[in-house]
N, C-alpha and C positions, 0 to 999 in steps of 0.2 A: 386570396384563393378560398373558395367556401366547402366545406364538409362534405359536401352532396357531388364533389367535383374530385374526390378522391377516394379512391376504392382501400379500406384498410389493408388488404392484402399486400396492398403497394406496400404501404409502411411495415409491414410486418420480412419482404423483401428487403427493403430499405434498410432496415436496423439489423438484418442479419448480414448485408454488404459490409455493414459498417465495423462488425465482428470480424466477418471471415476472410472481406477483402478481395475472393475468388470468387468467380461465377460458380465454378464447378463444384466447391464447396457449398453455397448456398443451395445449390440445386438439389445438394445431397442429404442436406443437413434439414430443408421443405420436403422434400419428394418430388420435385417438380423434377422438368427437361432443363436442360440447359438454354437453347431459346426460349423458353419459358420464363428465366429472368431475365435473360436477355430482353425480351419485347416489355418485359415491367419497367426494365431502367428506363428505354428509350423514352415509356409512354410518358413516366415520370417526367424525364426530361425535359419534355415537349412543356409539360403542364410547370414545369415551376421555371423555366426558361432556361438553365443551368446543368450544365456538365453532371452533375451530381460527385462520379466519378470519372477518376481519368487512369486510363491502364500503364501501369508501368513494371518494369522488373521485377519490383517487389510485389505488385498486384495490383488490384482495382483502391488506389488511394481517394481518398473524397477530397472533396471541392473545399474550400471555406467556407462558403453556404452549406454545404450539407454538415460540415464540423457542426455548424451553429444549430440547424437543425436536429442533432441528432441528441442533443439534451433533450428536447421539448416531447420528440418522438418515444425515445427509451423510456421515459416517465409517464408518455398518457398510455404507453402494451401495458407497461408495467402496474397499473392502476385500473384497467379494463382485464387483465390476467385477472388480475386478484378479486376482482368484482366478479368472474363468472367465475371462479373457482374458490367458494367459501370455505373458512378451514375450521377442519374439525380438529377434535381432543388431541394432543401429543403426548404421545407417552417415550420417554428418552429409553428408559430401562428395552421395550421392544423394538425401540425403531433400529434400524440397518441401514445404514445408507454411507456416502464418502461427502467429507466435507472438505472444500481448498475455502484455506484464509492466506490473506497476501501480506506479509511481515517481511520486513528483511534482519540479516542476521543474529542484530542486534536481539529485535524479537525472538526468532530461536529460543537463545542465550534465556530472556529474561520471562518468557510466557511460556512456552514448549513443557516444562516439567511439571508445574504445578496442572495445567490444563490438562496435560494428558492422564492423569493420575483423576483427577476428576470425571472425564468421559471413562476412566474404566471403572470406575465406583458407582457410575448414573447412568451411561451408557455404553454397555462394551459393543454393540454393534454399530458403536462410527466409527468411522476410520476418518482420519486427518491427514492432510496434505496440504504444506504450504508451498506458496512461490513467490519469487522475488519480485519488488513491485518492476526494478530494474530490466526483467526478462521480459515479462505480460505487460500489452497493452490492458492496463490496470480495469479504465474506465468501462472499455469497452469491454473487457471478461467479465465484470461484475453486472454492466445491462443485460450481457447474454445470461448470466447466472452460473456459471461457469466457476466465478468465483463469490463463496457468500459471502466471507468478511472479511475488510482489512484492517491493518493495526501499524499506526504509526504516526510521524510527520507527514502528510498528505497534501499538500495545498493544492495539488492539481483536482483535487474529487470534491467539486463546488455544488451545481447546477444537477437535478436529479439523483443529490446524496444526501444520507439522512447520517448525522454522525453525532459518538457520544464523551465528553473529553473523560479520561481514564486519571488520567494525573499530569502534572505539572512537574519538570524536572531541570536541572541548571546545569551547564557544562564543567567539567573538574579535572584537574591536571591528572592524569595516570604516567609513574613510573614501577620500577623495582623500588625494592626497600634496600637503603642503604644507600641510594642515589644520592648524588652533592644537591637535589632538591629537595630529599627528605629532610622536612622541617615543617614547625604549625605552618608559617606561610610565606609564600613565594614571593617578589617583586616581581615588577616587568623587566626591569634588568637580569634577573636573574633566570626569566623566563627566555628572552631573548637570547641570552648565553648557551643557550641547554640546544642540542642537536633533534631533532624531531620527527615524528613519524605522523604521517598525513594520513587521513582515511577518505578517498574520493567517493560518496556513496551515491551514485544515478537514481533518480527514482524520486529520490527523497529530497525533506530540508533543509539536512545537514549541513551540506553544502553552504548556506549562506554563513556557518560559523567561520569560516578561510574568509570570505570576506569582512566581516566584521572586525576579524581579528589585523588586518590589513588596512581597514580603516583607522582605528587606533592606532595605525602609525606603527606598529609590532611589524620589524624584521626578523623572520624567522630563519634557521637554520634549517632546513630539510631536507633530510638525508635519504628518507625513505618515502615512498607515496605507495599504496595499497587499495585496490578497489572495496573491500569491505573489512568492517568490523572482526571476523569470527578469527583473523591472526594474531590478533594486537596483542591478546596477552602469554600467548609464544615469545612473538617478539621480542616485549617488552621486558621478557622475565631473564631474558642473557644477553640485554643490550643495554645502556645509557640513554637512548631514544625515552624522549617524553611525547606521550601523546592526548588528544584535547576529545575527550570523548563522553556521553551522554553520564550521568551518575548513579543509573540505575546498572547499567554497563560497568561501571566500574565496580560497584558494590559485588556484583557476582564473579568480577576474574580478581578480586584482590584477594582474598584467601586462597584459593587455588593456583595461582601462578606465585603467589609470593610478592603482592603489589601493593603501591601506596596511592592515596589520592589526595590532594586539597583543593584548596578555591583557588579556582582561577584567579589569575592578576588582572586579566580584563573582565571590564565588565561588559556581560554576555548575559540576552535575555533569556528568562526560562521559558523556555520550550513547553507545549502542549501535547502530551499523546492521546489522540483519540480512536474511538471504533467506529468506523464504516460502513456501511451498505445500502445496496440502492434500492430504489421504494420500490421495486418491482417485488422485493423481498419484507417489507416492512410489515406488513400483518401476516406472515407465514407465523403458521404457530413453533415451526420448527428452529425459523431464523430469530423468533422473542425468544426462546428458551437458549439457544445458543448465546445470544446476546445477553442473556439474563448469566450465564455461568462466566463471560468473559467481565462483566459487571461488575460482578460478585467477588470474584479472584482478584481485581485488579483496581478497581476504581477507587480513590482514595477519598469518596466522600459513600462510598454502596452502604446501604444499610438492611 
């Protein structure tokens, strides 16, 4: 298909359907009528020879072809938007806006205290909200500009996104002080005999750790499974359970909850915690400033 064969407004409708998944919401967002959105979709279906979106009880679900097309369309529209809106000087002290960052509950524990303090000092008019990776369609929300940044282990954010490594960390064993494993080094046998708390963190790459432990031939006695990390400190404080967690989280939980952590007996790879942003906001002065703040606070190679 040639560029002359398609109207830019059609791509705008397509991109908004990727995000909203409902014709009525797209019409409201773009200031169009629902028949106008439906007619645009019908025209694109004829042009591309694909249904693009299938109507389901959950909304308009994109076809595999539409999913494939979404990355390129989102990136292209972002570049056009930036080209048509040259940036002016950004003054954080006078800025009044809301910022949304995607992060896990680990991120909220590790990143938010220092980040909120920096915002209070440099940008008192900026308010911050966080969203969980598993709750929103993070890629679509960032393409639409509804989520400004994301921090974490997020292998799903590839095409159309920039990323910057903040730091690498290892996984450790975390448990209460005085636990039977409270010694300088624990063996695989020690680890296998213990009872375990396992955290399933959907929408992140942390789930691969459980697979690696199984591949190592370790048969754990899993006594409790939870969907997030925020309760780990409370649970370990009053039990004999052991949890496998990222070291940064262990550092933040150890003192407040009376916990100890040691090197993991299973050889697990270190994980990279990255900062992500969409191409659409790459040249935004406000986004550049915010990214700079995050890098300055948390990047292990920041200068």
